[in-house]
C-alpha positions in Angstrom: 12.1 4.6 63.3 10.9 4.6 59.7 11.5 1.4 58.4 13.7 1.9 55.4 11.9 -1.0 53.1 8.5 0.6 53.9 10.1 4.0 52.6 11.3 2.4 49.4 8.4 0.9 48.6 6.6 4.4 48.9 9.0 5.9 47.0 8.3 3.2 44.1 4.6 3.9 44.3 5.6 7.8 43.9 7.1 6.9 40.5 5.3 6.1 37.2 4.3 2.3 36.9 6.1 1.7 34.0 8.3 3.1 31.0 7.8 2.0 27.5 10.1 2.8 24.8 8.7 3.7 21.0 10.0 0.2 20.0 7.9 -1.5 22.8 5.1 0.7 21.7 5.3 -0.7 17.9 5.6 -4.3 19.5 2.3 -3.8 21.5 0.8 -2.4 18.0 2.0 -5.3 15.5 0.5 -7.6 18.2 -2.7 -5.6 17.7 -2.4 -4.9 21.6 -3.4 -1.3 20.6 -4.6 0.1 24.1 -1.3 -0.8 25.4 0.4 0.8 22.2 -1.8 3.8 22.9 -0.7 4.2 26.5 3.1 3.3 25.4 3.0 6.3 22.8 1.5 9.0 25.6 4.7 8.1 27.9 6.7 11.3 28.3 9.6 9.6 26.5 7.4 9.3 23.4 5.8 12.6 23.3 8.7 14.2 21.2 8.8 11.4 18.9 7.4 12.0 15.3 7.3 8.1 14.8 5.0 7.6 18.1 2.7 10.9 16.8 2.4 9.0 13.2 1.4 5.9 14.7 -1.0 7.4 17.0 -2.5 9.2 13.9 -2.9 5.7 12.1 -4.4 4.6 15.4 -7.2 7.4 15.5 -7.7 6.8 11.3 -8.6 3.5 11.6 -10.0 3.2 15.3 -7.2 1.2 16.6 -7.7 0.8 20.1 -9.3 4.3 20.3 -12.4 5.7 18.8 -12.2 6.5 15.2 -11.5 10.2 14.6 -10.1 11.3 11.4 -9.9 14.7 12.5 -7.5 13.7 15.3 -5.6 11.4 13.0 -4.9 14.7 11.0 -3.6 16.5 13.9 -1.2 13.7 14.8 -0.1 13.7 11.1 0.6 17.4 10.6 2.4 17.7 14.1 4.9 14.6 13.0 4.8 16.4 9.5 5.7 19.8 10.4 8.7 18.3 12.1 9.6 16.5 8.8 8.9 13.2 9.3 8.2 11.7 5.6 5.9 9.0 6.1 3.4 11.5 8.0 3.7 14.0 5.1 2.4 11.3 2.9 0.0 10.1 4.7 -1.2 13.9 5.6 -1.3 14.1 1.8 -3.7 11.0 1.4 -5.9 12.9 4.0 -6.3 16.1 2.2 -6.7 14.0 -1.2 -9.2 11.7 0.0 -11.2 14.7 2.2 -10.9 12.5 5.5 -10.7 14.5 8.4 -10.0 17.7 6.3 -11.7 19.3 3.4 -10.8 17.7 0.2 -7.6 20.0 -1.1 -5.6 18.7 -3.9 -3.2 21.7 -3.9 -2.5 20.9 -0.2 -2.3 17.1 -0.9 0.5 18.0 -3.7 2.3 20.1 -1.2 2.8 17.4 1.5 3.5 14.5 -1.5 6.3 16.6 -2.7 7.8 17.2 1.2 7.7 13.7 1.6 9.0 13.2 -2.1 11.9 15.3 -1.3 12.8 12.6 1.0 12.6 9.8 -1.3 9.3 8.3 -0.3 8.3 6.3 -3.2 4.6 6.3 -2.1 4.6 9.8 -2.3 6.0 9.9 -5.8 3.8 7.0 -7.1 0.9 9.1 -6.1 2.1 12.3 -7.5 2.5 10.4 -10.8 -0.7 9.0 -10.6 -2.4 12.7 -10.1 -0.5 13.7 -13.3 -1.9 10.7 -15.1 -5.1 11.0 -14.4 -5.3 14.9 -14.2 -6.6 15.1 -10.6 -6.2 18.3 -8.9 -3.0 19.1 -11.6 -3.3 19.2 -15.6 -2.9 15.9 -17.1 0.5 15.4 -18.1 2.0 12.0 -19.0 5.6 13.1 -19.1 5.6 14.3 -15.8 3.5 11.3 -14.6 6.2 9.3 -16.1 8.7 11.2 -14.3 7.4 10.7 -11.1 6.6 6.8 -11.2 10.4 6.6 -12.8 11.3 8.3 -9.3 9.4 5.4 -7.6 10.1 2.7 -9.3 14.0 3.8 -8.6 13.1 3.6 -5.1 11.8 -0.1 -5.3 8.0 0.8 -5.8 6.6 -2.0 -7.8 3.2 -0.4 -8.4 5.4 2.3 -10.0 7.0 -0.4 -12.4 3.6 -1.8 -13.1 2.2 1.8 -14.1 5.1 2.7 -16.2 4.8 -0.8 -17.9 1.0 0.0 -18.6 1.6 3.4 -19.9 4.1 2.1 -22.7 1.8 -0.9 -23.3 -0.8 1.3 -23.8 0.7 4.2 -25.5 -1.2 6.3 -22.9 -0.1 10.0 -23.5 3.3 8.8 -24.8 4.6 6.4 -27.8 3.8 3.0 -27.5 6.8 0.8 -26.4 6.2 -3.0 -26.2 9.6 -4.0 -25.4 10.1 -1.1 -22.6 6.7 -2.2 -21.1 8.1 -5.7 -21.1 10.9 -4.7 -19.2 9.2 -3.0 -16.6 6.7 -6.0 -16.1 9.2 -8.4 -15.9 10.9 -5.8 -12.7 7.7 -5.5 -11.2 7.3 -9.5 -11.8 10.7 -10.2 -10.2 9.5 -8.7 -7.0 6.4 -10.7 -6.7 3.9 -7.9 -7.9 0.1 -9.3 -8.8 -1.0 -7.1 -11.2 2.1 -7.3 -13.2 2.2 -10.9 -12.9 -1.6 -10.9 -14.4 -0.7 -8.6 -17.3 2.3 -10.8 -18.5 0.4 -13.7 -18.1 -2.0 -12.0 -20.4 0.9 -11.0 -22.5 1.8 -14.4 -23.0 -1.8 -15.3 -23.8 -2.6 -12.9 -26.5 1.1 -12.9 -27.8 1.2 -8.9 -27.6 4.5 -8.2 -26.9 5.8 -11.7 -26.0 5.8 -14.6 -28.2 2.4 -16.8 -27.4 2.8 -19.5 -25.0 -0.4 -20.3 -23.0 1.9 -22.6 -20.8 3.7 -19.3 -19.7 0.5 -17.5 -19.7 -1.1 -20.1 -17.2 1.9 -20.0 -14.7 1.5 -16.2 -14.3 -2.1 -16.4 -14.0 -1.7 -18.8 -11.4 1.0 -16.8 -9.8 -0.8 -13.6 -9.6 -4.0 -15.4 -8.4 -2.5 -17.0 -5.8 -1.0 -13.5 -4.6 -4.6 -12.5 -4.4 -4.9 -10.7 -7.9 -8.9 -10.7 -9.0 -8.2 -10.4 -12.6 -6.3 -13.4 -12.7 -8.8 -15.5 -10.8 -11.4 -14.1 -13.0 -9.5 -15.2 -16.2 -8.6 -18.7 -15.0 -12.2 -19.2 -14.3 -13.1 -18.1 -17.9 -10.2 -20.5 -19.6 -11.2 -23.6 -17.3 -14.9 -22.8 -18.0 -14.8 -22.5 -21.8 -11.9 -24.9 -22.5 -9.5 -22.3 -23.4 -5.7 -21.8 -24.1 -5.3 -25.6 -24.8 -7.0 -26.5 -21.6 -9.6 -29.0 -21.4 -12.8 -28.0 -19.8 -12.9 -28.1 -16.0 -16.0 -26.9 -14.3 -14.9 -27.6 -10.9 -11.6 -25.7 -11.4 -13.5 -22.7 -12.9 -16.0 -22.9 -10.0 -13.2 -22.8 -7.6 -11.4 -19.7 -8.8 -14.8 -18.0 -9.6 -16.0 -18.9 -6.0 -12.4 -17.4 -4.5 -13.0 -14.2 -6.7 -16.5 -13.6 -5.2 -15.7 -14.4 -1.8 -12.7 -11.7 -2.1 -15.1 -9.2 -3.3 -17.5 -9.7 -0.9 -14.8 -9.4 1.9 -15.6 -12.7 3.4 -11.7 -14.0 3.1 -8.7 -12.1 2.4 -6.9 -11.8 -0.7 -3.7 -13.3 0.9 -5.2 -16.3 1.9 -4.8 -19.3 -0.4 -7.7 -20.8 -2.1 
């Protein structure tokens, strides 16, 4: 007589050893357990999931748990993009813009950026604005750049807010408007954007657009520097070294900020690490 317990054991062996949802795979990915994440995303239940395809593209693009292969990354991005996944449409556009895994093609890059932007992807809107602002792959057009930056800003993109502020502050392709520039800088600063914090500090130091106030300038420079903004670290080094902005000369403080900036530029520390 067949032992029923033994038969059940054989049945279990005949089945897959484990099932893994997309969410479990993402947990492995966030924990940098990339081999487990890869195995999870390749499970049958994830083979029709554009989010899993997109993450596989990221893994191949960066060599996370697999051998780096930008062509395979493009294949996964394309698969998800063709299925309407906006994040993959954006990632695919970036590959075309940079020429990574495919021949550089700004027309195709713009096509996929626009597909993602149709779904209100703020990163795609930001990049379209950038391409128009610089005239990369399209005629340079400040008004179109401003339109796309505003769309991205409306969707919460702080880089777009800062870029709009910079355009108004410099008068880049449109009428200079310091008040509007300050409005957008402050919008970005309220969301803790490092470059906006630096530029707001600069406005306070120079008195361009705001009443000159060195104490506020130093406050925003330090906020920006603590958030990893290299220009702010450099400026703090200059201020303390030269005794500028009503500060006593402090070579030790100047050295600390200069060394911090140098180490980040050399890749020895992360910009997110505090000095």
